C-alpha positions in Angstrom: 60.4 -142.8 90.6 63.2 -140.6 91.9 64.3 -137.6 89.8 67.9 -136.7 89.1 69.6 -133.4 88.3 68.8 -132.4 84.7 65.6 -134.5 84.6 62.3 -133.0 83.6 59.8 -133.6 86.4 56.1 -133.6 85.2 53.4 -132.9 87.8 49.9 -133.9 86.8 46.9 -133.3 89.0 43.1 -132.9 88.8 40.5 -131.0 90.7 36.8 -131.6 91.5 35.7 -128.8 89.2 36.8 -127.5 85.8 39.9 -125.2 86.1 40.7 -121.9 84.3 44.3 -121.7 85.6 46.8 -123.8 87.5 50.3 -123.6 88.9 52.9 -125.6 90.8 56.2 -125.1 92.6 58.9 -127.6 93.4 61.1 -126.7 96.4 59.7 -123.2 96.1 60.6 -122.7 92.4 57.9 -122.1 89.8 57.1 -124.8 87.3 55.9 -124.3 83.8 52.2 -125.2 83.5 50.0 -125.6 80.4 46.4 -124.5 80.2 44.0 -126.7 82.1 42.1 -129.4 80.3 38.8 -129.5 82.1 39.6 -130.6 85.6 43.2 -131.7 84.9 46.4 -129.8 84.7 50.0 -130.7 83.9 53.2 -128.8 84.9 56.9 -129.4 84.2 60.1 -128.5 85.9 63.8 -129.2 85.2 65.6 -130.4 88.3 68.6 -128.0 88.7 71.4 -127.2 91.1 69.2 -125.2 93.4 66.8 -128.2 94.1 68.2 -130.0 97.2 68.7 -133.8 97.3 66.1 -135.8 99.3 62.4 -135.5 99.8 61.3 -132.3 98.1 57.9 -130.6 98.4 55.7 -130.0 95.5 52.8 -127.6 95.8 50.0 -127.4 93.2 47.1 -125.0 92.8 44.0 -124.9 90.6 41.8 -121.9 90.0 38.3 -121.2 88.7 35.5 -118.7 89.3 34.9 -120.2 92.7 38.5 -119.5 93.9 41.8 -121.4 94.2 42.4 -124.9 95.7 45.7 -126.3 96.8 47.4 -129.7 97.1 50.8 -130.9 98.2 53.0 -133.8 97.4 56.6 -135.0 97.8 59.1 -136.1 95.2 62.4 -137.8 95.8 65.4 -136.1 94.3 68.6 -138.2 93.9 71.7 -136.4 92.7 74.4 -138.8 94.0 75.7 -141.4 91.5 76.4 -145.0 92.6 79.9 -146.2 93.5 82.2 -148.8 92.0 85.0 -150.5 93.9 87.6 -151.5 91.2 89.3 -153.9 93.6 86.1 -156.0 94.1 85.6 -156.6 90.4 87.9 -159.0 88.5 88.8 -159.6 84.9 88.8 -163.3 84.2 91.5 -164.0 81.6 90.9 -167.0 79.3 92.9 -168.8 76.7 93.0 -167.5 73.1 89.8 -168.5 71.3 87.7 -167.9 74.4 86.1 -164.7 75.5 87.4 -163.1 78.7 84.9 -162.3 81.4 84.3 -160.0 84.4 82.9 -160.9 87.8 82.1 -158.9 90.9 82.2 -159.7 94.6 79.8 -158.4 97.2 80.2 -154.6 97.6 81.6 -154.1 94.1 78.7 -151.7 93.2 76.5 -149.8 95.6 74.1 -146.9 95.9 74.7 -145.8 99.4 74.2 -142.2 98.7 73.5 -139.1 100.8 69.7 -139.9 101.2 69.0 -143.5 101.7 65.4 -143.6 100.4 63.3 -146.7 99.9 63.7 -148.2 96.4 67.2 -146.8 95.8 69.7 -149.2 94.1 71.9 -149.9 91.1 69.9 -150.4 87.9 72.8 -151.1 85.6 76.5 -151.8 85.3 78.5 -151.0 82.2 81.9 -152.5 81.3 84.2 -150.5 79.1 87.5 -150.9 77.3 88.4 -147.2 77.6 88.4 -144.6 80.4 86.2 -142.3 78.3 84.3 -142.3 75.1 83.2 -145.3 73.0 80.4 -147.8 73.8 80.2 -150.3 76.6 81.3 -153.8 75.8 78.5 -155.1 78.1 75.7 -153.6 80.0 74.2 -155.6 82.9 70.7 -154.8 83.9 69.3 -154.8 87.5 68.3 -158.5 87.3 71.9 -159.5 86.8 73.1 -157.6 89.8 72.6 -159.1 93.3 71.3 -157.0 96.2 74.8 -157.1 97.7 76.4 -155.5 94.6 77.9 -158.7 93.2 77.3 -160.4 89.8 78.4 -163.6 88.2 80.9 -163.9 85.5 79.8 -162.2 82.3 81.5 -162.8 79.0 83.0 -159.9 77.1 82.0 -160.4 73.4 84.8 -160.1 70.8 87.7 -160.7 73.3 88.3 -164.3 72.1 91.0 -163.2 69.6 92.3 -160.2 71.4 91.4 -158.8 74.8 91.9 -155.2 76.1 94.7 -154.8 78.6 92.5 -152.7 80.9 88.8 -152.5 81.7 86.6 -150.0 83.5 83.2 -150.2 85.1 80.5 -147.6 85.8 77.2 -148.0 87.6 73.8 -146.4 87.0 71.2 -145.9 89.8 67.4 -146.1 89.5 67.2 -142.3 89.1 69.6 -142.4 86.1 72.7 -141.0 87.8 75.8 -142.6 86.3 79.1 -142.7 88.2 82.6 -142.2 86.8 84.3 -145.1 85.2 86.5 -147.0 87.6 89.4 -149.2 86.5 89.1 -152.9 87.3 92.3 -153.8 89.1 92.4 -157.6 89.5 93.2 -159.2 86.1 94.4 -156.1 84.3 97.3 -157.1 82.0 99.9 -154.4 81.1 102.8 -156.8 80.7 103.9 -158.1 77.2 104.1 -161.9 76.7 107.2 -163.5 78.2 109.5 -165.5 75.9 111.1 -168.8 76.6 114.6 -169.3 75.1 114.9 -172.9 76.2 
């Protein structure tokens, strides 16, 4: 799986002989390694600002009385959050007593980041009634999101007797990057009810 900034990357490797020491570097930076357990060793590293986005080299080494052996691997680092287009989502307003809903057209959410690696994509969409703080009203998982970034109408629980005037959406990618909340424009309702004096 891809790693995001702030994530702890664990590198586990084994050798053909028992080890007395081991080490690893990620993008040239030293990882923290525990004592070997027989032929196996495990090292950890926190992905920080200095680690570039994209395919990053991992170099591991294992040592015993016979010398030091080396191995190399590659890990995918993804630091770019997915995007939400607030004009391609819509709040579906319903009559009092029915929950409102939100739907999304193709292109509403996407993960077309800097490094277009295989397996990238949006893993979740969260719908909010505030621009910051609080808990999401609904969280859609990857199965509810079509490959083109659309999703079918999803009800907003608890809006049958009073719905928020505005809604926001954020998206999470497979690496765990979450984008900013974007206001859903179609269907937002900032106007008070209109009276009829007839």
